ZAZA-69056 format. One record per residue (C-alpha): residue number from 1; x, y, z; residue in one letter. Coordinates in nm, 3 decimals. Each point is the difference from the previous one (the first is absolute). Layout:
<sites>
SITE  resi       xx       yy       zz  resn
SITE   NUM        X        Y        Z     a
...
</sites>
This chain:
<sites>
SITE  resi       xx       yy       zz  resn
SITE     1   -4.569  -24.195   17.811     m
SITE     2    0.355    0.003   -0.138     k
SITE     3    0.277   -0.206    0.158     v
SITE     4    0.364   -0.054   -0.088     a
SITE     5    0.038   -0.378   -0.020     m
SITE     6    0.355   -0.125    0.058     y
SITE     7    0.121   -0.296   -0.205     y
SITE     8    0.372    0.080    0.020     n
SITE     9    0.216    0.311    0.011     n
SITE    10   -0.031    0.047   -0.375     s
SITE    11   -0.367   -0.091   -0.023     d
SITE    12   -0.237    0.216    0.206     v
SITE    13   -0.339    0.026   -0.166     r
SITE    14   -0.284    0.243    0.061     v
SITE    15   -0.309   -0.213    0.043     e
SITE    16   -0.359    0.040    0.116     e
SITE    17   -0.137   -0.149    0.322     m
SITE    18   -0.329    0.054    0.183     p
SITE    19    0.004    0.251    0.283     v
SITE    20    0.024   -0.219    0.314     p
SITE    21   -0.309   -0.060    0.210     e
SITE    22    0.052    0.056    0.374     i
SITE    23   -0.140   -0.167    0.309     g
SITE    24   -0.152    0.162    0.307     d
SITE    25    0.337    0.032    0.176     d
SITE    26    0.204    0.108   -0.303     e
SITE    27    0.088    0.317   -0.192     l
SITE    28    0.016    0.093   -0.367     l
SITE    29    0.284    0.241   -0.072     v
SITE    30    0.055    0.204   -0.313     k
SITE    31    0.375   -0.026   -0.058     v
SITE    32    0.150    0.343   -0.059     m
SITE    33    0.368   -0.097   -0.013     a
SITE    34    0.221   -0.307    0.039     c
SITE    35    0.377   -0.018   -0.013     g
SITE    36    0.190   -0.271   -0.184     i
SITE    37    0.219   -0.172    0.258     c
SITE    38    0.334   -0.160   -0.077     g
SITE    39   -0.153   -0.328    0.115     s
SITE    40   -0.267    0.034   -0.271     d
SITE    41    0.271   -0.055   -0.262     v
SITE    42    0.176   -0.287    0.179     m
SITE    43   -0.112   -0.233   -0.276     e
SITE    44    0.117   -0.318    0.175     w
SITE    45   -0.232    0.094    0.287     y
SITE    46   -0.302    0.129   -0.189     r
SITE    47   -0.028   -0.227   -0.302     i
SITE    48   -0.095   -0.300    0.215     k
SITE    49   -0.345    0.151    0.058     k
SITE    50   -0.046    0.169   -0.337     a
SITE    51   -0.226    0.112   -0.154     p
SITE    52   -0.081    0.230    0.288     r
SITE    53   -0.079    0.361    0.082     v
SITE    54    0.290    0.124    0.209     l
SITE    55    0.041    0.324    0.193     g
SITE    56    0.018    0.047    0.376     h
SITE    57    0.120    0.361    0.043     e
SITE    58   -0.355    0.126   -0.049     m
SITE    59   -0.209    0.291    0.124     v
SITE    60   -0.348    0.108   -0.088     g
SITE    61   -0.347    0.116    0.093     e
SITE    62   -0.271   -0.212    0.162     i
SITE    63   -0.302   -0.007   -0.232     v
SITE    64   -0.208   -0.269    0.170     k
SITE    65   -0.022   -0.115    0.362     v
SITE    66   -0.138   -0.330    0.122     g
SITE    67   -0.295    0.023    0.240     e
SITE    68    0.200   -0.135    0.296     k
SITE    69    0.303    0.227   -0.045     v
SITE    70    0.003    0.268    0.269     k
SITE    71    0.330    0.188   -0.016     n
SITE    72    0.003    0.112   -0.363     f
SITE    73   -0.229    0.201   -0.227     s
SITE    74   -0.045    0.063   -0.369     e
SITE    75    0.242    0.269   -0.111     g
SITE    76    0.273   -0.091    0.250     d
SITE    77    0.348    0.011   -0.146     r
SITE    78    0.192   -0.312    0.102     v
SITE    79    0.312   -0.207   -0.029     f
SITE    80   -0.073   -0.372    0.013     v
SITE    81    0.263   -0.255    0.101     s
SITE    82   -0.020   -0.315   -0.210     h
SITE    83    0.152   -0.225    0.270     h
SITE    84   -0.129    0.021    0.357     v
SITE    85    0.096   -0.199    0.312     p
SITE    86   -0.246   -0.173    0.231     c
SITE    87    0.138    0.168    0.313     g
SITE    88   -0.055   -0.314    0.206     e
SITE    89    0.254   -0.266   -0.103     c
SITE    90    0.336   -0.055    0.168     r
SITE    91    0.177    0.196   -0.273     y
SITE    92   -0.226    0.303    0.039     c
SITE    93    0.021   -0.010    0.378     l
SITE    94    0.381   -0.009   -0.031     n
SITE    95    0.014    0.305   -0.226     g
SITE    96    0.067   -0.213   -0.308     q
SITE    97   -0.322    0.085   -0.183     e
SITE    98    0.146   -0.054   -0.346     t
SITE    99    0.057   -0.367    0.080     l
SITE   100   -0.371   -0.045    0.073     c
SITE   101   -0.179   -0.261   -0.214     d
SITE   102   -0.297    0.234   -0.036     t
SITE   103    0.218    0.283   -0.129     l
SITE   104    0.150   -0.233   -0.257     r
SITE   105   -0.340   -0.116   -0.126     s
SITE   106   -0.210    0.320   -0.003     t
SITE   107   -0.047    0.237   -0.294     n
SITE   108   -0.250    0.233   -0.161     f
SITE   109   -0.167   -0.072   -0.335     y
SITE   110    0.094    0.008   -0.280     p
SITE   111    0.309    0.220    0.056     g
SITE   112    0.112    0.361    0.001     g
SITE   113    0.040    0.024   -0.376     f
SITE   114   -0.375    0.019   -0.048     s
SITE   115   -0.260    0.273    0.007     q
SITE   116   -0.183   -0.146    0.299     y
SITE   117    0.082   -0.258    0.264     l
SITE   118   -0.182   -0.190    0.271     r
SITE   119    0.140    0.024    0.351     v
SITE   120   -0.074   -0.319    0.201     p
SITE   121   -0.123    0.026    0.358     a
SITE   122    0.333   -0.074    0.168     i
SITE   123    0.173    0.264   -0.215     n
SITE   124   -0.274    0.248    0.090     v
SITE   125    0.053   -0.071    0.368     e
SITE   126    0.379   -0.025    0.015     k
SITE   127    0.142    0.157   -0.314     g
SITE   128   -0.200    0.304   -0.111     t
SITE   129    0.140    0.341    0.095     f
SITE   130   -0.162    0.340   -0.044     l
SITE   131    0.230    0.242   -0.179     l
SITE   132    0.085    0.326    0.176     p
SITE   133   -0.163    0.299   -0.166     q
SITE   134    0.335    0.146   -0.101     n
SITE   135    0.116   -0.319   -0.174     m
SITE   136   -0.049   -0.038   -0.373     s
SITE   137   -0.070   -0.331   -0.170     y
SITE   138    0.343    0.013   -0.161     e
SITE   139    0.168    0.044    0.337     q
SITE   140   -0.209   -0.282    0.145     a
SITE   141    0.131   -0.245   -0.262     v
SITE   142    0.323   -0.003    0.203     f
SITE   143   -0.164   -0.118    0.324     i
SITE   144    0.057   -0.370   -0.067     e
SITE   145    0.361    0.015   -0.125     p
SITE   146    0.099    0.247    0.271     l
SITE   147   -0.170   -0.220    0.259     g
SITE   148    0.221   -0.290   -0.109     c
SITE   149    0.312    0.215    0.045     v
SITE   150   -0.124    0.123    0.337     v
SITE   151   -0.036   -0.361    0.112     r
SITE   152    0.339   -0.103   -0.133     g
SITE   153    0.194    0.273    0.178     l
SITE   154   -0.207   -0.048    0.316     r
SITE   155    0.044   -0.374    0.040     i
SITE   156    0.369    0.022   -0.093     a
SITE   157    0.033    0.271    0.266     e
SITE   158    0.157    0.273   -0.209     f
SITE   159    0.096    0.285    0.231     k
SITE   160    0.059    0.372   -0.019     k
SITE   161    0.369    0.074   -0.053     g
SITE   162    0.076   -0.323   -0.186     q
SITE   163    0.149   -0.008   -0.347     s
SITE   164   -0.192   -0.192   -0.266     i
SITE   165    0.089   -0.151   -0.334     l
SITE   166   -0.297   -0.058   -0.229     i
SITE   167    0.078   -0.250   -0.275     i
SITE   168   -0.242    0.066   -0.286     g
SITE   169   -0.151    0.342   -0.070     s
SITE   170   -0.337   -0.094   -0.143     g
SITE   171   -0.320    0.125    0.162     i
SITE   172    0.048   -0.187    0.329     t
SITE   173    0.367    0.091    0.017     g
SITE   174   -0.089    0.365   -0.051     l
SITE   175   -0.271   -0.020    0.267     l
SITE   176    0.272   -0.139    0.228     h
SITE   177    0.202    0.313   -0.075     v
SITE   178   -0.287    0.228    0.095     k
SITE   179   -0.093   -0.192    0.314     l
SITE   180    0.360   -0.041    0.118     a
SITE   181    0.049    0.374   -0.043     k
SITE   182   -0.316    0.073    0.200     a
SITE   183    0.120   -0.241    0.272     m
SITE   184    0.332    0.179    0.037     g
SITE   185    0.249   -0.225   -0.178     a
SITE   186    0.356    0.127    0.033     s
SITE   187    0.095   -0.099   -0.355     r
SITE   188   -0.214   -0.135   -0.282     i
SITE   189    0.180   -0.180   -0.282     i
SITE   190   -0.177   -0.158   -0.296     t
SITE   191    0.110   -0.224   -0.285     t
SITE   192   -0.155   -0.095   -0.332     d
SITE   193    0.102   -0.073   -0.358     i
SITE   194   -0.238    0.270   -0.131     n
SITE   195    0.137    0.360    0.003     p
SITE   196   -0.353    0.144   -0.024     f
SITE   197   -0.098   -0.166    0.326     r
SITE   198    0.323    0.101    0.170     l
SITE   199   -0.072    0.361   -0.095     e
SITE   200   -0.344   -0.032    0.159     k
SITE   201    0.157   -0.145    0.316     a
SITE   202    0.225    0.307    0.013     r
SITE   203   -0.303    0.228   -0.038     e
SITE   204   -0.180   -0.177    0.282     y
SITE   205    0.281    0.032    0.252     g
SITE   206    0.264   -0.268   -0.053     a
SITE   207    0.345    0.122    0.102     h
SITE   208    0.176   -0.224   -0.251     a
SITE   209   -0.128   -0.186   -0.307     t
SITE   210    0.224   -0.267   -0.151     l
SITE   211   -0.013   -0.237   -0.293     l
SITE   212   -0.058   -0.350    0.134     a
SITE   213    0.260   -0.147   -0.235     n
SITE   214    0.276    0.245    0.096     d
SITE   215    0.317   -0.206    0.063     p
SITE   216    0.095    0.243    0.279     n
SITE   217   -0.339   -0.011    0.168     l
SITE   218    0.122   -0.082    0.351     e
SITE   219    0.259    0.277   -0.011     k
SITE   220   -0.254    0.256   -0.114     k
SITE   221   -0.251   -0.109    0.265     i
SITE   222    0.264    0.047    0.268     r
SITE   223    0.089    0.341   -0.142     e
SITE   224   -0.365    0.101    0.019     a
SITE   225   -0.041   -0.135    0.354     n
SITE   226    0.294    0.137    0.198     n
SITE   227    0.217   -0.301   -0.077     g
SITE   228   -0.253   -0.250    0.131     m
SITE   229   -0.221   -0.265   -0.156     l
SITE   230   -0.374    0.060    0.049     p
SITE   231   -0.191   -0.085    0.316     d
SITE   232   -0.302   -0.114   -0.199     f
SITE   233   -0.056   -0.137   -0.350     i
SITE   234   -0.337   -0.044   -0.168     s
SITE   235   -0.007   -0.219   -0.310     i
SITE   236   -0.266    0.145   -0.230     c
SITE   237    0.071   -0.208   -0.309     t
SITE   238   -0.028   -0.371   -0.068     g
SITE   239    0.321   -0.009   -0.204     a
SITE   240    0.220   -0.276    0.151     p
SITE   241    0.319    0.215    0.004     p
SITE   242   -0.174    0.242    0.237     a
SITE   243   -0.015   -0.259    0.276     f
SITE   244    0.369   -0.085   -0.038     k
SITE   245    0.084    0.370    0.011     q
SITE   246   -0.200    0.048    0.318     a
SITE   247    0.186   -0.280    0.177     f
SITE   248    0.332    0.158   -0.104     e
SITE   249   -0.087    0.362    0.078     l
SITE   250   -0.181   -0.012    0.335     i
SITE   251    0.181    0.153    0.294     g
SITE   252    0.077   -0.184    0.322     r
SITE   253   -0.310   -0.033    0.215     g
SITE   254   -0.215    0.105   -0.293     g
SITE   255   -0.336   -0.115   -0.131     t
SITE   256   -0.094   -0.124   -0.347     i
SITE   257   -0.366    0.029   -0.099     l
SITE   258   -0.120   -0.239   -0.270     l
SITE   259   -0.266    0.230   -0.142     f
SITE   260   -0.022   -0.143   -0.353     a
SITE   261   -0.001   -0.370   -0.093     p
SITE   262    0.208   -0.180   -0.258     a
SITE   263   -0.171   -0.239   -0.240     e
SITE   264   -0.093   -0.348    0.128     p
SITE   265    0.287   -0.244   -0.015     g
SITE   266    0.271    0.266    0.023     v
SITE   267    0.260   -0.092    0.259     e
SITE   268    0.232    0.264    0.146     i
SITE   269    0.338   -0.095    0.154     p
SITE   270   -0.017    0.075    0.371     f
SITE   271    0.332    0.102    0.166     p
SITE   272   -0.104   -0.130    0.339     i
SITE   273    0.339    0.040    0.171     i
SITE   274    0.022    0.369   -0.097     d
SITE   275   -0.357    0.079    0.099     l
SITE   276    0.041   -0.189    0.327     w
SITE   277    0.334    0.157    0.084     h
SITE   278   -0.126    0.354   -0.072     d
SITE   279   -0.331   -0.038    0.184     g
SITE   280   -0.216    0.071   -0.303     v
SITE   281   -0.379   -0.024    0.029     t
SITE   282   -0.211   -0.105   -0.300     i
SITE   283   -0.371    0.082   -0.011     k
SITE   284   -0.264   -0.057   -0.265     s
SITE   285   -0.324    0.184   -0.063     t
SITE   286   -0.317   -0.055   -0.201     y
SITE   287   -0.301    0.227   -0.053     a
SITE   288   -0.141    0.239    0.263     a
SITE   289   -0.230   -0.021    0.301     s
SITE   290   -0.294    0.236    0.062     p
SITE   291    0.209    0.201    0.246     s
SITE   292    0.278    0.040   -0.257     d
SITE   293   -0.253    0.122   -0.256     l
SITE   294   -0.142    0.249    0.248     q
SITE   295    0.352    0.125    0.069     k
SITE   296    0.052    0.046   -0.374     a
SITE   297   -0.322    0.199   -0.023     i
SITE   298    0.115    0.224    0.284     d
SITE   299    0.344    0.054   -0.155     l
SITE   300   -0.147    0.101   -0.337     i
SITE   301   -0.281    0.213    0.143     a
SITE   302    0.237    0.187    0.231     s
SITE   303    0.240    0.077   -0.284     g
SITE   304    0.288   -0.181    0.171     k
SITE   305    0.023   -0.224   -0.306     i
SITE   306   -0.060    0.174   -0.332     k
SITE   307   -0.108   -0.239   -0.273     v
SITE   308   -0.143    0.203   -0.287     e
SITE   309    0.347    0.056   -0.146     d
SITE   310    0.038   -0.376   -0.052     m
SITE   311   -0.279   -0.023   -0.258     i
SITE   312    0.144   -0.019   -0.350     t
SITE   313   -0.296   -0.136   -0.197     h
SITE   314   -0.378    0.031    0.026     r
SITE   315   -0.183   -0.229   -0.243     l
SITE   316   -0.356   -0.096   -0.084     s
SITE   317   -0.109   -0.361    0.041     i
SITE   318    0.013   -0.029   -0.379     d
SITE   319    0.377    0.049    0.026     k
SITE   320    0.054   -0.243    0.288     a
SITE   321    0.213   -0.222   -0.223     g
SITE   322    0.232    0.292   -0.068     e
SITE   323    0.021    0.059    0.374     g
SITE   324    0.101   -0.359    0.068     f
SITE   325    0.273    0.028   -0.263     q
SITE   326    0.133    0.319    0.159     l
SITE   327    0.025   -0.164    0.342     v
SITE   328    0.143   -0.325   -0.135     a
SITE   329    0.268    0.179   -0.202     e
SITE   330    0.095    0.216    0.302     a
SITE   331    0.162    0.275   -0.204     k
SITE   332   -0.145    0.350    0.028     d
SITE   333   -0.295   -0.067    0.230     s
SITE   334   -0.042    0.014    0.375     i
SITE   335   -0.369   -0.024    0.089     k
SITE   336   -0.245   -0.082   -0.276     v
SITE   337   -0.366    0.057    0.089     i
SITE   338   -0.304   -0.135   -0.179     i
SITE   339   -0.306    0.226    0.023     e
SITE   340   -0.297   -0.208   -0.120     p
SITE   341   -0.220    0.302   -0.069     w
SITE   342    0.267    0.211   -0.170     r
</sites>
């Protein structure tokens, strides 16, 4: 079978691997589509384990079922979560599933940028979801990234009627726009340095879209938000200036969500007296739990969150390298999908 083997952002090679053998409690899935995530091109994060087949926003069709598997059949259309929690540790029991050691050590093989993958037993049991009949494979590619946004806004307690500033209008920032709109945000303001992405944010429901490097940014945010600073800020870029901006632009009693990470070793000045005096809450989020993923499935299937309009590129596995370049350059792409059988 063909796989896209990642060596670095500029070196993604189409190679041959054997189709995985499966055990009695495992599944073999024919990968029909897999999105390229922004984290796939975080070179500082990925290159440590290269060469490797990446890809975790995958969906496909079950083509072989282990003898002991009871809840799935050949021909089932599924989304498979690459990371799954144990459900039994103190983190899971406290609703902090993404801190679970099991979640941080599980994965399918070899990765979503392949024509077939093996689903281990624990992923079969805790991380395989049947797709609704009305959901296409392309729509289902958004389950994992939307699930991460669902979790972020949930644990940071974003509420209907609040204003939100989304710093960074890449794919996750734009999913924030769509979800915040569906949740009843009073005002949605986005920033970015890319006019193409700001235009997309406008299309998807942002009330104001501003250049992140605008010297009058605070003034314009207040103008767009009835004279007030935002109740909620989600940082959807790892650029260090974004964190400093968030600390400066959050309203009194507001919440800052650290959705995206900066590179290791980056230190951000922390205005503790201001944050303390203004009662600001800071939350962080990583990945998604099974319940967040199910919520994402429901939102997409019900039509409450439309995702098809976010797809800008559909590429064969032979053009996976081109796809990685599109995502890494972050110019005129939103969601790039690899379709291994295209």
